[in-house]
KEZA-881419 format. One line per field, with one value per residue (C-alpha): residue number from 0; residue in three letters; x, y, z. Coordinates in pm, 1 decimal, always signed. Example, Ala and Ser with C-alpha at 12.3 -4.5 7.8 and 13.67 -1.06 7.14 Angstrom:
REM residues 2
i <- c(0; 1)
aa <- c(ALA; SER)
xx <- c(+1230.0; +1367.0)
yy <- c(-450.0; -106.0)
zz <- c(+780.0; +714.0)
END
This chain:
REM residues 272
i <- c(0; 1; 2; 3; 4; 5; 6; 7; 8; 9; 10; 11; 12; 13; 14; 15; 16; 17; 18; 19; 20; 21; 22; 23; 24; 25; 26; 27; 28; 29; 30; 31; 32; 33; 34; 35; 36; 37; 38; 39; 40; 41; 42; 43; 44; 45; 46; 47; 48; 49; 50; 51; 52; 53; 54; 55; 56; 57; 58; 59; 60; 61; 62; 63; 64; 65; 66; 67; 68; 69; 70; 71; 72; 73; 74; 75; 76; 77; 78; 79; 80; 81; 82; 83; 84; 85; 86; 87; 88; 89; 90; 91; 92; 93; 94; 95; 96; 97; 98; 99; 100; 101; 102; 103; 104; 105; 106; 107; 108; 109; 110; 111; 112; 113; 114; 115; 116; 117; 118; 119; 120; 121; 122; 123; 124; 125; 126; 127; 128; 129; 130; 131; 132; 133; 134; 135; 136; 137; 138; 139; 140; 141; 142; 143; 144; 145; 146; 147; 148; 149; 150; 151; 152; 153; 154; 155; 156; 157; 158; 159; 160; 161; 162; 163; 164; 165; 166; 167; 168; 169; 170; 171; 172; 173; 174; 175; 176; 177; 178; 179; 180; 181; 182; 183; 184; 185; 186; 187; 188; 189; 190; 191; 192; 193; 194; 195; 196; 197; 198; 199; 200; 201; 202; 203; 204; 205; 206; 207; 208; 209; 210; 211; 212; 213; 214; 215; 216; 217; 218; 219; 220; 221; 222; 223; 224; 225; 226; 227; 228; 229; 230; 231; 232; 233; 234; 235; 236; 237; 238; 239; 240; 241; 242; 243; 244; 245; 246; 247; 248; 249; 250; 251; 252; 253; 254; 255; 256; 257; 258; 259; 260; 261; 262; 263; 264; 265; 266; 267; 268; 269; 270; 271)
aa <- c(MET; ALA; THR; ASP; GLY; ASN; SER; LEU; MET; THR; VAL; ILE; TYR; SER; TRP; ASN; VAL; ASN; GLY; LEU; ARG; ALA; ALA; LEU; LYS; ASN; GLY; LEU; MET; ASP; TRP; PHE; ALA; GLN; THR; GLN; PRO; ASP; ILE; LEU; CYS; LEU; GLN; GLU; THR; ARG; LEU; LEU; PRO; ASP; GLU; ALA; PRO; PRO; GLU; LEU; GLN; ARG; PRO; ASP; GLY; TYR; HIS; VAL; PHE; TRP; ASN; PRO; ALA; GLU; LYS; ARG; GLY; TYR; SER; GLY; THR; ALA; VAL; PHE; THR; LYS; THR; ALA; PRO; LEU; ARG; ALA; ALA; THR; LEU; GLY; ILE; PRO; GLU; PHE; ASP; CYS; GLU; GLY; ARG; ALA; GLN; LEU; LEU; THR; PHE; SER; ASP; PHE; THR; LEU; VAL; ASN; THR; TYR; TRP; PRO; ASN; SER; GLN; ASP; GLU; ARG; LYS; ARG; LEU; ALA; TYR; LYS; LEU; ALA; PHE; CYS; GLU; ALA; ILE; GLY; GLN; THR; LEU; ASP; ALA; LEU; VAL; ARG; GLN; GLY; ARG; HIS; VAL; ILE; ILE; CYS; GLY; ASP; PHE; ASN; ILE; ALA; HIS; ARG; GLU; ILE; ASP; LEU; ALA; ARG; PRO; LYS; ALA; ASN; GLU; ASN; ASN; ALA; GLY; TYR; TYR; ILE; GLU; GLU; ARG; GLU; ALA; MET; THR; ALA; PHE; LEU; ALA; ARG; GLY; TYR; VAL; ASP; VAL; PHE; ARG; CYS; PHE; HIS; PRO; ASP; ALA; VAL; ALA; TYR; THR; TRP; TRP; SER; TYR; ARG; ALA; ARG; ALA; ARG; LYS; ARG; ASN; ILE; GLY; TRP; ARG; LEU; ASP; TYR; HIS; CYS; VAL; ASP; LYS; SER; PHE; LEU; SER; ARG; VAL; LYS; ASP; ILE; ILE; ILE; CYS; ASN; ASP; ILE; TYR; GLY; SER; ASP; HIS; CYS; PRO; VAL; ALA; LEU; THR; LEU; ASP; LYS; ALA; PRO; PRO; GLY; LYS; LYS; ARG; THR; ALA; PRO)
xx <- c(+0.0; +263.9; +171.4; +327.0; +322.3; +33.2; -193.9; -529.6; -491.2; -277.0; -182.4; -83.9; +74.3; +106.3; +326.2; +456.2; +792.3; +874.1; +1227.5; +1353.2; +1683.3; +1500.6; +1261.9; +1554.5; +1700.5; +1360.5; +1337.4; +1185.3; +1386.2; +1283.7; +920.0; +967.2; +1127.4; +860.0; +564.3; +680.4; +406.5; +308.7; +338.7; +477.2; +417.0; +627.7; +589.1; +818.9; +1128.4; +1351.4; +1651.0; +1793.9; +1798.6; +2178.4; +2160.8; +1951.0; +2129.7; +2195.4; +1924.0; +1666.8; +1817.7; +1783.6; +1575.5; +1540.0; +1218.7; +1120.3; +1120.8; +1191.4; +1077.0; +1206.5; +1055.9; +1269.8; +1219.3; +1472.4; +1529.5; +1751.5; +1603.2; +1247.7; +929.0; +962.0; +788.5; +893.8; +726.6; +848.4; +655.1; +693.0; +516.2; +680.1; +442.9; +380.5; +501.9; +592.5; +560.2; +524.6; +232.7; +387.6; +330.0; +662.5; +542.8; +444.1; +703.0; +985.0; +867.9; +824.4; +454.2; +307.5; +392.7; +170.7; +235.6; +33.6; -42.2; -252.3; -576.0; -532.7; -322.0; -170.8; -110.2; +121.7; +87.8; +224.4; -17.5; +127.6; +89.1; -108.6; +97.0; +18.8; -183.4; -269.8; +71.0; +60.0; -314.7; -340.3; -61.6; -236.3; -574.1; -408.7; -251.3; -586.4; -745.9; -455.6; -485.3; -859.7; -815.7; -543.2; -757.4; -1060.5; -859.6; -748.7; -1104.5; -1225.6; -961.4; -1113.9; -864.5; -938.9; -745.5; -613.9; -477.0; -297.9; -75.0; -63.6; -334.9; -256.5; -632.9; -860.7; -1183.2; -1452.1; -1487.1; -1454.6; -1112.5; -933.0; -947.1; -1008.3; -1192.0; -1315.3; -971.3; -816.0; -1050.8; -781.2; -496.3; -339.3; -494.3; -838.1; -898.5; -1249.1; -1106.0; -915.3; -1214.3; -1427.9; -1160.9; -1158.7; -1537.1; -1519.8; -1247.1; -1455.4; -1762.2; -1578.7; -1647.0; -1391.7; -1436.9; -1251.0; -1213.1; -1155.7; -1457.2; -1667.0; -1575.3; -1577.1; -1825.0; -1824.6; -1472.7; -1257.9; -910.0; -605.5; -290.5; -82.5; +2.3; +215.8; +539.7; +439.6; +256.7; +248.1; -20.3; +12.9; -2.5; -313.8; -447.7; -492.1; -443.3; -559.1; -653.3; -444.6; -351.4; -593.9; -659.0; -925.7; -1054.0; -1291.5; -1639.4; -1647.5; -1330.2; -1469.3; -1593.4; -1229.6; -1145.9; -1157.9; -1019.8; -836.0; -643.2; -486.8; -175.7; -158.0; +58.3; +346.8; +590.3; +892.1; +729.3; +471.1; +240.9; +146.8; +104.3; -233.2; -287.3; -538.1; -621.6; -754.4; -885.2; -657.6; -834.1; -978.7; -833.4; -976.1; -1103.1; -796.2; -805.8; -522.8; -325.5; -427.5)
yy <- c(+0.0; +248.1; +612.5; +910.3; +1283.5; +1327.5; +1077.1; +1193.7; +945.5; +928.3; +582.6; +539.7; +210.1; +93.9; -199.4; -345.5; -475.0; -661.4; -524.4; -315.6; -501.2; -829.9; -673.6; -539.2; -887.6; -1010.9; -779.9; -459.3; -231.8; -426.1; -393.7; -23.6; +49.3; -140.3; +1.7; +362.0; +448.8; +811.2; +759.4; +458.7; +425.9; +165.9; +26.6; -178.6; -50.4; -136.2; +74.0; +423.8; +645.6; +633.1; +253.4; +247.3; +179.7; +483.0; +386.9; +426.1; +732.9; +938.4; +750.3; +938.4; +1136.9; +1091.7; +1285.8; +1060.2; +1099.7; +863.5; +810.8; +551.6; +418.0; +511.8; +141.8; -2.9; -274.5; -201.6; -55.2; +261.2; +411.7; +583.6; +760.0; +799.6; +1054.8; +1202.1; +1521.4; +1717.1; +1770.1; +2114.4; +1981.2; +1655.0; +1579.5; +1302.2; +1256.1; +1488.5; +1250.7; +1126.0; +781.7; +703.4; +910.6; +724.4; +407.4; +574.8; +495.8; +771.2; +1025.5; +1312.0; +1453.6; +1757.4; +1789.1; +2060.3; +1862.7; +1601.6; +1498.1; +1150.9; +966.1; +666.0; +445.2; +132.3; +46.1; -137.0; -510.1; -570.6; -889.2; -1210.0; -1179.9; -820.0; -695.1; -383.1; -353.8; -32.6; +122.7; +17.0; +153.5; +482.3; +499.9; +434.2; +716.8; +953.3; +881.8; +943.9; +1275.6; +1381.9; +1305.2; +1471.3; +1789.6; +1790.8; +1741.1; +2026.4; +2245.9; +2164.5; +1898.6; +1571.9; +1279.2; +944.5; +708.0; +393.6; +127.6; -187.4; -147.6; -485.8; -543.8; -782.2; -588.9; -845.4; -1221.0; -1187.0; -1028.8; -1343.0; -1706.8; -1854.5; -1603.4; -1843.2; -1990.8; -1642.9; -1466.8; -1467.2; -1374.4; -1033.8; -854.3; -999.8; -920.7; -787.8; -462.4; -405.1; -478.1; -242.8; +26.0; -13.5; +15.8; +329.7; +476.0; +430.4; +569.9; +901.7; +952.5; +740.3; +470.5; +141.3; +179.1; -184.8; -304.6; -23.2; -118.2; -494.1; -563.1; -940.9; -1006.3; -1255.9; -1110.0; -1098.4; -887.2; -1089.6; -1456.8; -1637.0; -1784.2; -2106.9; -2409.0; -2271.8; -2026.3; -1800.2; -2083.3; -2210.2; -1853.1; -1875.3; -1509.8; -1187.0; -847.4; -613.9; -340.4; -60.1; +263.7; +475.8; +818.7; +1074.2; +1018.9; +1338.9; +1230.7; +893.4; +1032.5; +1088.5; +719.5; +523.0; +183.1; -17.5; -336.9; -587.2; -694.1; -1049.2; -1160.9; -945.5; -1121.5; -995.9; -974.9; -1161.5; -870.6; -767.6; -412.3; -240.7; +22.6; +307.2; +498.7; +854.9; +1099.9; +1399.7; +1710.4; +1917.1; +2268.5; +2516.4; +2246.1; +2194.5; +2287.5; +2494.5; +2376.4; +2539.5)
zz <- c(+0.0; -105.6; -159.2; -333.2; -288.6; -535.0; -363.9; -230.7; +55.0; +368.5; +494.5; +860.0; +961.0; +1320.6; +1416.7; +1740.2; +1620.8; +1945.1; +1946.2; +1656.8; +1633.4; +1579.1; +1328.1; +1126.2; +1107.3; +993.4; +692.8; +828.5; +597.9; +288.3; +390.7; +469.9; +132.0; -57.0; +135.1; +183.8; +433.6; +473.9; +848.9; +1034.0; +1408.5; +1588.5; +1936.6; +2158.9; +1982.2; +2280.5; +2183.3; +2214.3; +1903.6; +1874.5; +1879.2; +1561.2; +1232.8; +1008.5; +760.8; +1038.8; +1201.3; +880.4; +622.8; +293.9; +276.8; +642.4; +965.6; +1264.8; +1624.0; +1892.5; +2236.7; +2416.5; +2766.5; +3031.5; +3097.8; +2827.6; +2609.2; +2719.8; +2571.5; +2358.7; +2056.3; +1733.1; +1441.9; +1081.5; +878.3; +529.9; +638.0; +917.2; +1209.2; +1350.7; +1683.5; +1853.4; +2223.3; +2476.0; +2712.8; +2969.4; +3260.5; +3403.0; +3511.2; +3150.8; +2966.2; +3142.8; +2965.4; +2624.4; +2621.1; +2402.2; +2133.6; +2018.3; +1671.3; +1570.0; +1199.3; +1039.1; +1040.0; +1316.5; +1611.5; +1591.2; +1917.5; +1891.3; +2198.3; +2359.2; +2638.9; +2940.2; +2985.8; +3305.7; +3366.4; +3551.8; +3870.2; +3771.5; +3888.8; +3668.7; +3625.2; +3828.2; +3618.1; +3299.3; +3405.8; +3504.0; +3157.7; +2993.6; +3190.4; +3115.5; +2743.7; +2757.2; +2933.2; +2689.1; +2385.0; +2542.3; +2594.4; +2230.8; +2106.7; +2326.8; +2160.7; +1823.0; +1719.8; +1546.3; +1694.4; +1575.2; +1837.2; +1725.9; +1870.0; +2074.8; +2339.0; +2497.3; +2529.7; +2343.1; +2385.7; +2310.6; +2271.2; +1894.6; +1944.4; +2060.2; +1963.7; +2307.5; +2527.5; +2796.0; +2850.1; +2883.8; +3124.0; +3391.9; +3160.5; +3101.9; +2808.2; +2874.4; +3239.9; +3288.8; +3425.7; +3101.5; +2883.2; +3089.7; +3063.6; +2684.9; +2676.2; +2891.3; +2668.6; +2354.4; +2532.0; +2566.9; +2196.6; +2011.9; +1748.7; +1710.3; +1334.4; +1244.9; +1442.2; +1296.0; +940.0; +1003.5; +1286.8; +1246.9; +1119.3; +1305.3; +1267.4; +1492.2; +1514.8; +1764.3; +1790.0; +2045.6; +1916.6; +2088.7; +1946.4; +1589.2; +1699.5; +1396.7; +1148.4; +1327.6; +1360.6; +1736.0; +1809.1; +1969.4; +1825.1; +2039.3; +1789.8; +1712.3; +1531.1; +1699.2; +1596.3; +1739.8; +1600.3; +1396.5; +1211.8; +1104.5; +771.8; +670.5; +714.1; +389.5; +488.2; +751.1; +687.5; +924.4; +732.6; +866.3; +574.4; +700.8; +933.4; +1126.3; +1470.7; +1677.0; +1585.5; +1232.3; +1099.4; +1077.5; +805.5; +824.4; +504.4; +525.1; +272.0; +271.5; +395.5; +111.0; +66.3; +312.2; +545.3; +762.0; +1125.3; +1261.2; +1559.1; +1887.5)
END
C-alpha cells in the first residue's frame, strides 16, 4: 500500500515490532522500502535512538521521532513521517514518559497519538498502572477534542476488547490482556467519543494482530486483536479503509494500516 506525494490518501501504519533489532534482522527495511508508508508508528522498539542503524536514524524522505524508555532494552515508541508535524511531544506525565509509552504529533488537520499500552501482567501486577494509563490517554484526547482537534490514536493497546477479538476467550478470562477490568476500561475509553475503526468497518470479522510464538499459533491462527486505530467520532468520515496486514511477518504482531482521505483545501483545522 505504497503512496506518493500526489496521492489523495494518507496511509498510517502501526506496528509493534517486538524489538527493533530483531525486526531489522527479519526484513523490516525491505518492507519499509517497498511500502513507503506516509506515516509509520512503531511500538516496543527497545533501543535508544543512537543505537539504531543509520538507515533508520535518517531515512530518505522521512522525519523521525524517537521516544525511548529510560530502561535499556524495554518498551519505547517511534514515528516515521513524510510530512513534518507542527510539533511533537510526549504525554507529559513522568510515570508514563519514562517508559516511552506515548507520542503526540500535531499535523494541520489532526493529532496523531502513537501508543504502547502497558501489559497488566500475571496476577494483575501492573493492572493499576495500565488503568491509570488508559485514563490519562482518555483525558489527553478529550482535551485535544475540546480544543477543536481531530485525533487518531494507534498502537498496541494490549487489550482484546470483546470475545470476537481473541481465539479462546473463555480460557483467557484470567490472563493479562483480557482481564475484565481491562475490557471495561476499553469500553469506557470508547464511550468518551472514540471509534474502534476496524470493528466499525468490520463488525463481524474474526481477525487478529498478535500470535504467540508457541505451538504454531500463527499458522493455526490462534491469536488476539491487540492493535488498534481509533478516531474521534467526527473524524470517522475521513477514514476510507483499515487493513490488518496479517501476511506481514517480522514480529509476533502484524502491521495495521489506516487509510484517510486527505483534507480538502480550506477544510484543515489549525493547531491550537
